[in-house]
N, C-alpha and C positions, 0 to 999 in steps of 0.2 A: 504494500500500500504506500501511497505518497503522503507526505506530511509537509506542511508549511512550517518552517522554523525561523524565528526572528534572527536577523543578522545583528552582530554586535554594533555595526555602523552601516549607514546607507551605502549601497554599492555604486561606485562611480561609473563602473563599466555599464551597468544596466540603466543608469540615468540616460546614457546616450544610445544604448542598444535597444531599449524598449520601444522607441518609435519605429525603428527598422523592423523589429519583430511584429509590431502592430500592423505595419504595412503588408508584411508577408501574410499575416492572418487575414487581413482584408482582401488581399488578392485571392487567397485560397477559398474564402467564403464566396467571393465574386464568381470564381470559376464554377463552384457548385450551383450558384444562382443561375448562371447562364445555362448550365446543363438542365436544371429544373424547368427553365422556360423554353427549352427546346432550341436553344441557339448555340452556335459554334463558339466555345469558350475562347479559342484562339482569336477569332475575329472580334469577340467582345473585348478582350484585353487589348487588342490592337487599336480599337477606336479610343480607348482610354489612355493608353501609354505610348502609342507610336504616332497616331495621326496628329496630335497637337504639336509635335516637334519635327515632323518630317520635311518641312520646307520653311523658307524664310517668311512666307506669308503666315503659315501656321504659327511660327514663333512670335510673330507680331500679335496675333490674336491671343496667344498664351500670355504675353505680357499685359495685354489689355485687361484680362481677367485677374492676373496676379497683382497688378498695381494697387487697386482699391483694397484687396484682401490684405496685402502687406502693410499698407499705410494704417488701416484700421487696427490690425493686429499689433503694430508697434505701439500705438496709443494704449491699447488694452493691456499690453504687457506692463506699462508703467503703473496702471491701476492695480493690476493683480499682484505685482511685486510689492506694492504698498498696502495690500490687503483692503483695497477699495474695489467692490464688485460692481463694475459698470457693465450691465447686461444690455443697455440701451444704445449701443453704438449705431444700430440701424436708424434710430430716430435722429441722432446727430448727423449721420450721413445724409438723411433726407433734408434736414434743415440747412445743412451746408449747400446742398443742391438748390434748394429754394432761394437762399440768399444769393448764391452765384448766379442763378437764373434771373433774379430781379435786376442785378447789375447788367447782365448780358442783354436784357430786353431794352435797356436804355440806349444801347449803341445804335448808330445809324451809319449811313454811307461815309460820313465825314469823320467818324471816330478813328483815332489813332490806335496803334498796336499796344499802347499802354493799358488798354482796357483788359487785356489778358491778365496782367498782374492784379488789377482791381477785382476781376472775377474770382481769381484764386484767393485773394485776401478776404473777400466777402464770404467765400465758402468756409474758410478757417474761422472767421468771427461767428458765422451762423452756428457752426458746430460747437464752438466754445460757449456761446450763449445758451444753447440747449443743455449742455453738460453743466453749465453754471447753475441752472435751476436745480439740478440734482445736488450739487455741492451746497447750495444755499439751504435746501430743505434738510439735508443731513446735518449741516453745521448748526443751524438755528433751532431745529425742531427734532433732531435725532431721528429723522425719518429713515426707513430702510432704503438704501440706495438701489438695491436689487429691484424692489417693487416700483420705486419712483422712476428709475431709468427705463424699465420695461414698459410701464404705462405711457410714458412720454413718447414711445415709439408709435403708438396708435394715434396719439394726438398729432404728432408730426405728419403722419400719413393723411389724417383728416385735413390738416392745414394745406397740404399739397393738393388734395382733392378739391377743396374749396377754391383754390386759386385757378386751377386748370379748368374747372367747370364754371368758374365765375369771372372775376375781373381780369385774369390773364389769359382767358380763352381766346384763341385766334379767330377773329371775325371772318377770316377767309378760309377757315379750316374745315368747311363742310360739316359744321356742328360736332366735330370730334373733340373730346376733352383733352386739349393740348394747347400749349402756347405756340406762338409763331416761331418759325425756325430762327435761330440766332444768326446774326450777321457773320459773315465769313471772318471778319477781323477779330471776333471773339473766340474763334476756335483755337484749341491748344495746338501749338506748333508740333508738327510731326518730325520724327527722327529719320525715317527711311521712306523714300519715294515708293509708292505702290503698296504701302503697308499702313495700318492704322496705329502703329506704335508711335507714341508721342513722348513729350518730355516728362510725362508723369512717371515713367519708369525710372528716370534719372532722379526725380524728386524722392521717389520711394527708397531708392538705394542710398541717396544722401541722408534720408531720414534714419535708415538703419545705422549708418555710420555715426550720425549725431547721437542716436540713442545709446550706442555702445559707449561713446565718450561720456555721456551724461550719467549713465548707470555705474560705470566702473572707473571713471576718472574725475568725478566731481564730488564735492561734499554734499551738495543737494541730492544727488542721486543716491549716495550712500545713506543719507538720512531717510529717504523714502523707503529704502529696502530694510533698514533697521526697524523702522516703524511698522513695517508689514510683518517681519519675522518675530520681533520682540517689542511690543508696544511699551512695556514697562521699562525696558532698557533704553528705549528712545526718549521717554520722558525724563529718565534719570540723566541722560546725556544732554538734555536741553533742547531736543529736537521738537519742533512744533507740529502737533498732529493736525491742527487746522491748516497750516501751510501745506502739509503733505497732502491733505484731502483736496484742497483747491488746486494745487499744482498738478496732481495726478489726473483729476477730472478735466481740467482745462486743456492739458496736453492731449488727453485721449479724445475729447470733443473736437479739438482743433484738427487732429489728424483725420478723424472720420469726416469732418466737414470738408477738408481739402480733398479727400477721396470723392465726396459727392460733387464738388465743383469740377474735378477732372472728368467725372463721368458725364455730366450734363453738357459741359463745354467741349467734350471730346467726342466719343462715339455716338452719343444720343443727339446732341445738337439742339435740344429743346426740352421743355418740361412736359412730362406726361404722367399719368397715374401709375406707370410701370417703372418709375425711377427706383422704388424700393425693390431690390433684387435679392435680398437676403444676405448681402455681403457682411453686414454688421454681425449677424449670428454665426455665419461660417467663419468669420475672423476669430471667433473665440476658439474654435478648433485649431485654426492656424497657429494661434498664440501658444496653446498648450502642446501641440505636436512639436512646435519649434522650441519647446522648453523655456519660453519667455526670454529667449536670447535672440538678439538681432540677426545673427548669422543663421541660426536654426530656423527662424521665421521666414527668411528669404526662401529656403528650400521647401518649407511646408506650404508657403503661399503658391509656389509653382505646382506642387502636388495637388493642392486643392483646386487650382484653376484647371488642371488636367481633368479632374472629376467633373467640373462644370462643362467643359467642352466635350468630354466623353459622353456625358448625359445627352447633350444636344445631338451628337453624331449617332448615338445609339437609337435615338428616336427616329432620325431620318433614314438611317441605313439598315437598322436591324428591326425596326418596328416595335421598339421597346418604349415604355413611357419615359418622359423626360425626368420624372421624379427619381429615376434610377441614380442620378448624381447625388441626390439627397440621401439615398440608401447607402451609397458608398461613403459619404461623409459621416453618417451615423455609425456605420461599421467601423470606420477608422477611429472615431472617438471612443467607442465602447471597447475596441481592441486595445487601445492605448491605456485606458483605465485598468483593464485586466492585466496588461503586461507591466504596468507600473508597480504591481504587487511585488515583482521580483526585485525592486529596489530595496525594499525593507525586509523581504523574506526570501529564503532559499527553499527550493524544493528538494526534499530528501526522500530516498527510498527506504522504507522501514519494513524489514521482513516480518511477515505475519507469524506470530508465535502459535504453535499447535495448542489446541485446547485440550487439557487433561480430562479424560473421561473417568467418571466414578464407576469403577467395576466391582466395588465391594458389594457383598450380599447383605441384604437387609437382615437385621436381627443378630448379626455377629458382633 
């Protein structure tokens, strides 16, 4: 029989090996799922892991999916490391898109290229404002940030719906609930001709580098992490828990808002009710698969974007539901949670002992 035995200290090896094992488990379950659905598992794995990287155009699409996931995950990592549970990054993403869209709609034919910076800045401020509501309610009224941030997601979606069905609705849009197309001058500059890859990928990678410096080379980053790991020690050292709360949520909201701005001023090009794409929730998985480390989150964002693209290709080429990408995301998360057990525990084989039988005769 197998037995879980506590380790004397956490395994450094399994800290990094557990995500790889979780990926293998996810692939194995995915193969079984394809077989159960009557599909060729080789073709199924191909659409998830080969098609998204087989050409320069495919790589451009991959970066378009990975950029918002990485940006949001970077901000969430700051919150989670400081023990602030921001679950509403999706709402901050939407409000960043709304704020950025509001600035983009002000542009006309005579507007200069400076508008791009204004659009991105508006997105950051919109996300920070929405996260600031969470920080205010937690700070002043000790409200649970999990519930508050999650409920604000639905409010942000309703705000977006009100605008695209009402005052920002395109009068020439044949009554569709959408804003007018943004002027070309507001579009995020592209990096490669013939591809949708834009400067957002550079901003995301720059954000990963800045986060590494902030977390591991600055006093403020150290204070945030100490406050998350040992609040009593942080108070004894003089670190402000209020400052940590506000800093973490504002950084997280700003990153999610920037992702929203890049999305509406990039591939979408207008505001629609379909701006909420679930990136804010998927980024939670990206953050934990990447071990809340900037480098790890770069790779986990790429993996998660493969699941998004693979789900779309599985729908068009294999006749499978698009929700399959969500199934793979959930499988990866649950597999990671299971594999993380190996960090604190080791599996040992314990030989079963034979049960002694009472052969004595009664009455003797």
